[in-house]
C-alpha positions as CSV (number, residue, x, y, z in Angstrom):
1,M,108.7,39.7,87.3
2,E,110.2,43.0,88.4
3,S,113.9,43.1,88.5
4,F,115.7,43.1,91.9
5,S,117.7,46.1,92.9
6,S,121.0,45.3,94.6
7,S,124.3,46.8,95.4
8,G,127.6,45.7,96.8
9,S,131.1,44.6,95.8
10,T,131.4,41.8,93.3
11,G,135.1,41.3,92.8
12,S,136.9,38.5,90.9
13,E,138.2,36.6,93.9
14,R,137.3,32.9,94.6
15,P,133.6,32.8,95.5
16,R,133.1,32.9,99.3
17,P,130.3,31.1,101.1
18,H,127.2,33.3,100.9
19,V,124.8,34.2,103.7
20,V,121.5,35.9,103.0
21,L,119.7,37.9,105.7
22,L,116.1,39.0,105.4
23,A,114.9,42.0,107.5
24,S,111.4,43.2,108.3
25,P,111.0,46.9,107.4
26,L,111.6,48.1,110.9
27,A,114.6,50.0,112.1
28,S,114.8,47.8,115.2
29,H,115.2,44.8,112.9
30,V,117.4,46.3,110.1
31,I,119.9,47.9,112.5
32,P,121.0,44.7,114.3
33,L,120.9,42.6,111.1
34,A,123.2,45.1,109.4
35,E,125.6,44.8,112.3
36,L,125.4,41.0,112.1
37,A,126.1,41.2,108.4
38,R,129.2,43.3,109.1
39,R,130.6,40.7,111.6
40,L,129.9,37.8,109.3
41,V,132.0,39.6,106.6
42,E,134.8,41.0,108.7
43,H,135.2,38.2,111.2
44,H,134.2,35.0,109.3
45,G,134.9,35.7,105.7
46,F,131.4,35.3,104.3
47,A,129.8,37.2,101.4
48,V,126.6,38.6,102.8
49,T,123.4,40.0,101.2
50,L,121.0,41.9,103.4
51,V,117.5,41.7,101.8
52,T,114.7,44.2,102.6
53,F,111.2,44.9,101.2
54,A,110.3,47.7,98.8
55,N,106.9,47.9,100.6
56,L,106.5,49.7,103.8
57,S,109.8,51.2,104.7
58,L,109.3,52.1,108.3
59,L,112.9,53.3,108.8
60,P,113.4,56.8,110.2
61,A,113.9,59.6,107.7
62,H,116.7,61.0,109.8
63,G,119.5,58.6,110.7
64,L,118.6,56.3,107.8
65,S,122.3,55.8,107.1
66,S,122.9,54.4,110.5
67,C,120.4,51.6,109.7
68,L,122.2,50.5,106.6
69,P,125.0,47.9,106.3
70,P,128.6,48.8,105.5
71,A,129.8,48.8,101.9
72,A,131.3,45.3,102.3
73,V,127.7,44.0,102.6
74,S,125.5,43.6,99.4
75,T,121.9,44.7,99.6
76,A,118.9,43.6,97.7
77,V,115.3,44.9,97.7
78,L,112.4,42.6,96.9
79,P,110.0,44.0,94.4
80,A,106.8,45.6,95.8
81,V,103.8,43.4,96.1
82,D,100.1,44.5,96.3
83,M,99.1,45.2,99.9
84,D,96.0,47.3,99.3
85,D,93.7,44.8,100.9
86,V,95.7,44.6,104.2
87,P,94.9,47.0,107.0
88,A,98.0,49.2,107.3
89,D,97.5,49.6,111.1
90,N,97.7,45.8,111.8
91,M,101.4,45.1,112.0
92,I,101.1,41.3,112.4
93,Q,98.9,41.0,109.3
94,V,101.0,43.4,107.4
95,F,104.2,41.5,108.0
96,T,102.5,38.1,107.5
97,Q,101.1,39.0,104.1
98,L,104.2,40.9,103.0
99,S,106.3,37.9,103.7
100,R,103.8,35.5,102.1
101,R,103.3,37.5,99.0
102,S,107.0,38.0,98.5
103,L,107.9,34.3,98.7
104,P,108.2,33.8,94.9
105,N,110.5,36.9,94.5
106,L,112.5,35.7,97.5
107,G,112.9,32.2,96.1
108,A,114.1,33.7,92.8
109,L,116.6,35.9,94.5
110,L,118.0,33.0,96.6
111,R,118.3,30.8,93.5
112,R,120.1,33.6,91.6
113,I,122.6,34.2,94.4
114,S,123.2,30.5,94.7
115,A,123.9,30.2,90.9
116,T,126.0,33.3,90.5
117,A,127.5,34.5,93.8
118,G,129.0,31.4,95.4
119,P,127.6,28.6,97.5
120,L,124.6,29.6,99.6
121,A,125.7,28.7,103.2
122,A,122.7,29.9,105.1
123,F,119.5,31.9,105.0
124,V,118.6,34.0,108.1
125,P,115.2,35.6,108.1
126,D,114.0,37.6,111.1
127,I,111.2,36.2,113.1
128,F,108.6,38.5,111.6
129,C,109.2,36.7,108.3
130,S,108.6,33.2,109.6
131,E,107.0,31.9,106.4
132,A,110.2,32.6,104.5
133,V,111.8,29.6,106.2
134,L,109.7,27.4,103.7
135,V,111.8,28.8,100.8
136,A,115.0,27.7,102.6
137,G,113.5,24.2,103.0
138,E,112.8,24.0,99.3
139,L,116.4,24.9,98.4
140,G,117.9,22.7,101.1
141,V,119.7,25.6,102.7
142,P,120.2,25.9,106.5
143,A,117.8,28.4,108.0
144,Y,118.4,30.3,111.2
145,F,115.9,32.7,112.5
146,F,117.2,36.0,113.8
147,L,115.5,37.5,116.9
148,P,116.3,41.2,117.4
149,S,114.9,40.9,121.0
150,N,116.0,38.8,123.9
151,L,115.7,35.2,125.2
152,N,112.7,36.2,127.3
153,W,110.7,36.6,124.1
154,L,111.8,33.4,122.6
155,A,111.2,31.5,125.9
156,L,107.6,32.9,125.9
157,E,107.2,31.7,122.3
158,R,108.4,28.2,123.4
159,C,105.9,28.2,126.3
160,F,103.2,29.3,123.9
161,L,104.0,26.3,121.7
162,E,103.8,24.0,124.6
163,L,100.4,25.5,125.6
164,H,99.1,24.5,122.1
165,R,100.8,21.2,121.8
166,G,98.3,18.5,120.9
167,L,95.3,20.8,120.5
168,P,93.0,20.1,117.6
169,P,93.1,22.7,114.7
170,G,91.2,25.8,115.5
171,E,91.4,25.5,119.3
172,Y,93.5,28.2,121.1
173,H,94.4,28.8,124.7
174,S,95.8,31.8,126.5
175,F,98.1,31.8,129.5
176,P,96.0,31.7,132.7
177,G,98.4,33.6,134.8
178,D,102.1,34.4,135.3
179,V,104.4,32.4,133.0
180,E,107.5,30.5,134.1
181,L,110.0,30.9,131.3
182,G,112.9,29.0,132.8
183,E,114.7,28.3,136.0
184,G,113.8,31.3,138.3
185,V,112.6,33.4,135.3
186,T,109.0,34.5,135.4
187,V,107.0,37.0,133.4
188,R,104.0,38.5,135.1
189,H,100.7,38.2,133.4
190,R,100.3,42.0,133.2
191,D,103.6,42.2,131.3
192,L,102.6,39.7,128.7
193,P,102.4,41.3,125.2
194,A,98.8,41.9,124.1
195,L,99.3,39.4,121.3
196,F,99.3,36.5,123.7
197,R,96.2,37.4,125.6
198,D,93.1,37.0,123.4
199,P,92.7,33.6,121.8
200,N,89.8,34.8,119.7
201,S,92.0,37.4,118.0
202,P,93.3,36.6,114.5
203,D,96.7,38.1,115.6
204,F,96.8,35.6,118.5
205,Q,96.1,32.7,116.1
206,Q,98.7,33.9,113.6
207,V,101.3,34.0,116.4
208,V,100.5,30.3,117.0
209,V,101.1,29.6,113.3
210,N,104.4,31.6,113.3
211,A,105.6,29.9,116.5
212,R,105.1,26.4,115.0
213,R,107.3,27.4,112.0
214,Y,110.1,28.1,114.4
215,L,110.5,24.4,114.9
216,L,111.5,24.1,111.2
217,A,114.6,26.2,111.8
218,D,118.1,24.9,112.3
219,G,118.7,27.4,115.0
220,F,118.2,30.9,116.3
221,L,120.6,33.9,116.5
222,V,119.4,36.1,119.4
223,N,120.5,39.7,120.0
224,T,121.4,39.2,123.6
225,L,124.4,38.1,125.7
226,D,124.9,35.3,128.1
227,E,125.6,37.6,131.1
228,M,122.2,39.4,130.7
229,E,120.1,36.2,130.7
230,P,122.2,33.4,132.1
231,A,119.4,31.2,133.3
232,L,117.6,31.2,130.0
233,V,120.9,30.5,128.1
234,E,121.3,27.3,130.1
235,A,117.6,26.4,129.8
236,F,117.8,26.6,126.0
237,K,120.9,24.5,126.0
238,L,119.0,21.8,127.7
239,T,116.0,21.9,125.4
240,A,118.4,21.7,122.4
241,E,120.2,18.7,123.9
242,H,116.9,17.0,124.3
243,G,115.7,17.8,120.8
244,A,112.8,19.8,122.1
245,F,113.7,23.1,120.3
246,P,116.3,24.3,117.8
247,P,119.7,25.4,119.3
248,V,119.8,29.0,120.4
249,F,122.9,31.2,120.1
250,A,123.3,34.5,122.0
251,T,125.2,36.7,119.6
252,G,124.6,40.2,120.9
253,P,124.8,43.0,121.5
254,L,124.4,43.9,117.8
255,I,124.2,47.7,117.9
256,R,124.5,50.4,115.2
257,R,127.7,52.3,114.9
258,P,127.6,56.1,114.7
259,E,128.7,57.8,111.5
260,P,132.3,59.2,111.7
261,E,130.9,62.7,111.7
262,P,127.5,63.8,113.1
263,D,124.7,64.5,110.5
264,V,123.8,68.2,110.1
265,H,120.5,67.4,111.8
266,D,122.3,66.0,114.9
267,R,124.5,69.0,115.7
268,D,122.1,71.1,117.6
269,C,121.4,68.6,120.3
270,L,125.0,67.4,120.5
271,E,126.2,71.0,120.8
272,W,123.7,71.5,123.6
273,L,125.0,68.5,125.4
274,D,128.5,69.8,125.0
275,R,127.5,72.8,127.1
276,Q,126.1,70.7,130.0
277,P,128.1,69.5,133.1
278,V,129.3,65.9,133.0
279,G,126.7,63.4,134.3
280,S,123.9,66.0,134.5
281,V,121.4,65.2,131.8
282,V,118.6,62.6,131.6
283,Y,117.9,61.5,128.0
284,V,114.2,60.8,127.2
285,S,113.1,58.8,124.2
286,F,110.3,56.3,123.5
287,G,111.5,54.7,120.3
288,S,111.3,55.3,116.5
289,I,107.7,54.3,116.0
290,G,106.2,54.3,119.5
291,A,103.8,56.9,120.7
292,L,102.7,57.8,124.2
293,S,99.1,58.7,125.0
294,L,98.4,62.4,125.4
295,E,97.9,61.8,129.2
296,Q,101.3,59.9,129.6
297,T,103.0,62.7,127.5
298,T,101.6,65.2,130.0
299,E,102.8,63.2,133.0
300,V,106.3,62.8,131.5
301,A,106.6,66.5,130.9
302,A,105.4,67.3,134.5
303,G,107.7,64.7,136.0
304,L,110.7,66.1,134.1
305,E,109.8,69.6,135.2
306,D,109.2,68.7,138.8
307,S,112.5,66.7,139.0
308,G,114.5,70.0,138.5
309,Q,117.0,68.1,136.4
310,R,118.5,68.8,133.0
311,F,116.9,66.8,130.2
312,L,117.1,66.1,126.4
313,W,113.7,64.8,125.2
314,V,112.9,63.4,121.8
315,V,109.2,64.3,121.5
316,R,107.0,62.5,119.1
317,M,103.3,63.0,118.3
318,P,101.2,61.5,121.0
319,N,98.8,58.6,120.2
320,L,95.6,60.6,120.2
321,T,92.2,59.2,120.8
322,F,89.3,61.2,119.4
323,E,88.3,62.1,122.9
324,S,91.7,63.2,124.1
325,K,92.3,65.2,120.9
326,T,88.9,66.9,121.1
327,A,89.4,67.8,124.7
328,A,92.9,69.2,124.1
329,V,91.8,71.3,121.2
330,A,88.8,72.6,123.2
331,A,91.2,73.6,125.9
332,G,93.3,75.6,123.5
333,G,95.7,72.9,122.2
334,N,97.1,73.0,118.7
335,D,95.6,70.6,116.1
336,D,98.6,70.6,113.8
337,G,101.3,68.0,113.3
338,D,103.9,69.6,115.6
339,P,104.6,67.2,118.5
340,L,105.8,70.2,120.7
341,A,102.3,71.7,120.4
342,W,100.9,68.9,122.5
343,L,103.2,69.5,125.5
344,P,101.6,71.2,128.5
345,E,101.1,74.9,128.1
346,G,104.2,76.9,129.2
347,F,106.3,73.7,129.7
348,L,109.0,74.7,127.2
349,Q,109.2,78.3,128.6
350,R,109.5,77.1,132.2
351,T,112.2,74.5,131.5
352,A,114.2,76.7,129.0
353,G,117.9,76.6,129.9
354,R,117.9,73.2,131.6
355,G,115.9,71.2,129.1
356,L,115.9,70.7,125.3
357,A,113.0,69.2,123.4
358,V,113.7,68.0,119.9
359,T,111.2,66.4,117.5
360,E,111.2,62.9,116.0
361,W,114.9,62.1,116.0
362,A,118.2,62.3,117.9
363,P,121.5,60.5,117.3
364,Q,120.8,58.1,120.2
365,V,124.1,56.2,120.2
366,R,126.0,59.4,120.4
367,V,123.7,60.9,123.0
368,L,124.0,57.9,125.3
369,S,127.8,57.8,125.0
370,H,128.1,61.6,125.7
371,P,129.8,62.5,129.0
372,A,126.8,64.7,130.0
373,T,124.3,61.9,129.8
374,A,123.6,60.4,133.2
375,A,120.3,58.4,132.7
376,F,117.9,57.2,130.1
377,V,114.1,57.4,130.4
378,S,113.0,54.7,127.9
379,H,110.2,52.6,126.6
380,C,112.6,49.7,126.9
381,G,112.7,48.6,123.3
382,W,115.5,46.1,123.0
383,N,117.7,48.1,120.6
384,S,117.5,51.1,122.9
385,T,118.2,48.8,125.9
386,L,121.4,47.4,124.3
387,E,122.5,50.9,123.3
388,S,122.1,51.9,126.9
389,V,124.0,48.8,128.1
390,Q,126.9,49.6,125.7
391,A,127.1,53.1,127.0
392,G,126.8,52.0,130.7
393,V,123.8,54.4,131.2
394,P,121.2,53.4,133.9
395,M,117.5,53.5,132.9
396,V,114.1,54.6,134.1
397,A,111.8,52.0,132.5
398,L,108.5,53.2,131.1
399,P,107.4,50.3,128.9
400,Q,104.6,51.0,126.5
401,G,103.7,47.7,124.7
402,I,104.8,44.7,122.6
403,D,107.8,43.1,124.4
404,Q,108.7,46.2,126.4
405,G,107.1,45.1,129.7
406,M,109.1,41.9,129.5
407,N,112.2,43.8,128.7
408,A,111.7,46.0,131.7
409,T,111.4,42.9,133.8
410,V,114.8,41.8,132.6
411,L,116.3,45.3,133.3
412,E,115.0,45.6,136.8
413,G,115.7,41.9,137.7
414,K,118.6,40.8,139.9
415,E,120.7,39.5,137.0
416,V,120.8,42.9,135.3
417,G,119.5,45.4,137.8
418,M,120.3,48.5,135.7
419,A,116.8,50.1,135.7
420,L,114.3,51.7,138.0
421,R,110.7,51.0,137.1
422,P,108.3,53.5,138.5
423,P,104.9,51.8,139.4
424,A,102.0,52.5,137.1
425,R,98.4,53.3,138.2
426,E,95.5,51.0,137.5
427,D,95.0,52.7,134.1
428,G,98.6,52.0,133.1
429,I,99.7,55.6,133.4
430,V,102.9,56.3,135.3
431,A,102.3,59.5,137.3
432,R,104.5,62.6,137.3
433,E,105.6,62.2,140.9
434,E,106.8,58.6,140.2
435,I,108.8,59.8,137.2
436,A,110.3,62.8,139.0
437,A,111.3,60.5,142.0
438,A,113.0,58.0,139.7
439,V,114.9,60.7,137.8
440,K,116.1,62.3,141.0
441,E,117.1,58.9,142.5
442,L,119.4,58.3,139.5
443,L,120.8,61.8,139.0
444,L,121.2,62.7,142.6
445,E,122.4,59.2,143.5
446,G,120.2,57.9,146.2
447,E,120.9,54.5,147.6
448,K,118.9,52.6,144.9
449,G,120.2,55.0,142.3
450,R,123.8,54.2,143.2
451,A,123.2,50.4,143.0
452,V,121.5,50.8,139.6
453,R,124.4,52.9,138.2
454,R,126.9,50.4,139.4
455,R,125.0,47.6,137.7
456,A,124.8,49.6,134.5
457,G,128.6,49.8,134.6
458,D,128.9,46.1,135.2
459,M,126.6,45.4,132.2
460,Q,128.7,47.7,130.0
461,Q,131.8,45.7,130.8
462,A,130.0,42.4,130.2
463,A,128.8,43.6,126.8
464,A,132.4,44.6,125.9
465,R,133.7,41.2,127.0
466,A,131.1,39.3,125.0
467,W,132.8,40.3,121.7
468,L,136.4,39.8,122.8
469,P,138.1,36.9,121.0
470,E,137.1,34.5,123.8
471,G,133.9,36.3,124.6
472,S,130.6,34.4,124.8
473,S,128.9,36.1,121.8
474,R,132.1,35.9,119.6
475,R,132.3,32.2,120.4
476,A,128.6,31.6,119.7
477,L,128.8,33.2,116.3
478,E,132.0,31.4,115.5
479,E,130.2,28.1,116.2
480,V,127.4,28.9,113.9
481,A,129.8,30.2,111.2
482,T,131.7,27.0,111.3
483,K,128.5,24.9,110.9
484,W,127.6,26.9,107.8
485,K,131.0,26.5,106.2
486,V,131.0,22.8,106.9
487,A,127.5,22.4,105.5
488,C,128.4,23.9,102.2
489,G,131.7,22.1,101.9
490,M,134.0,25.0,102.5
491,E,135.5,23.7,105.7
492,K,136.1,20.3,107.3
């Protein structure tokens, strides 16, 4: 077997109870797990190892350091496994097989840590590594799944389990319409992730298998806070009391911390922001791995231009179909790998002076907390959402897939209310006039815009309160930490 690579402090002090976290190779999973690791070390006295995979590092090249845990947290990398027979463009199958094929290495690592680094108090895999919970069962170690998204997603998974309860093997059902997640919380059928729609899809069937493994866990740590999803917090408390589902703990927001000094790659956009008036810039970004269609990219550009407002846009390569690429090239577009080449002709020239387009990366936490930033046009990935909450920045919601439609539902709902969601056309595209109207509503403070800005401030305060000594998230993590210490005999 290949050797494990690891780093971190060892020390000669009395062994502390040890927690092992396992992250999928996605920035949106590594970032919050690294922050959870920091809190477990600094607030609760655990030794912590964050485990990642050698295969498939999908972390951004720029800003990689912001994904990694602090020096007080050890890291370990599982040896690479053969994935040549797995389609690289199928994320569900990639993560399923990566987790499955790494189980022997993971088991060896957990045994080594248990034998040499102090009592193993808990194992926390993220939900994309559901099969890893079997290793914890073999070792008799408490297993808590980590969910980097919100309670909406977990409630949907629970409803999905109920939908398949009692069905014979090989029989699968999809949701027939809107889904009631809890008291007064509904997800519209059009906002359901594609994974939950086609019962004949292997991915759909794998999600059923994964969801059934959730029942093997001792609990869930979820990157949300009580004040954002109060109805579902109460609903999950009731299901746990009745033994219908493992207990759920809202332990967010878990958000990356910016480096003490900006990276050299970050300075251009931060210096540009420094030159803009306070509260005058709309920040536009659609995630570290997401890609807009060429048509949606064009509509976003036109909407920003028509709004007349200042903007900072992180532009990534559009998701090009053969037809859209051929048509664009035939019309004089550029066929190279420069994302800016796919923007509408003359857009950069016409918006020069009030807009800045950068490619692939921007220091998002710093940008959102900058005094010049007034609004965030976002895909509504949950990490981006919580970073916006932490900064008190209202949002324009343009969800693109996976859980983002559900996240947008949370953001525009009455409990949160910190986002405007422009309506999409029948083909799913949000038109330029809708984007321009939403941007102007927030930056020029129309009636709806003022209400949304006020709620963004309310959520910012709620997020700060959650981690105060008596805050809801601080208390939730304290409860879990105490359980772990008691279970390994370190506390009575």
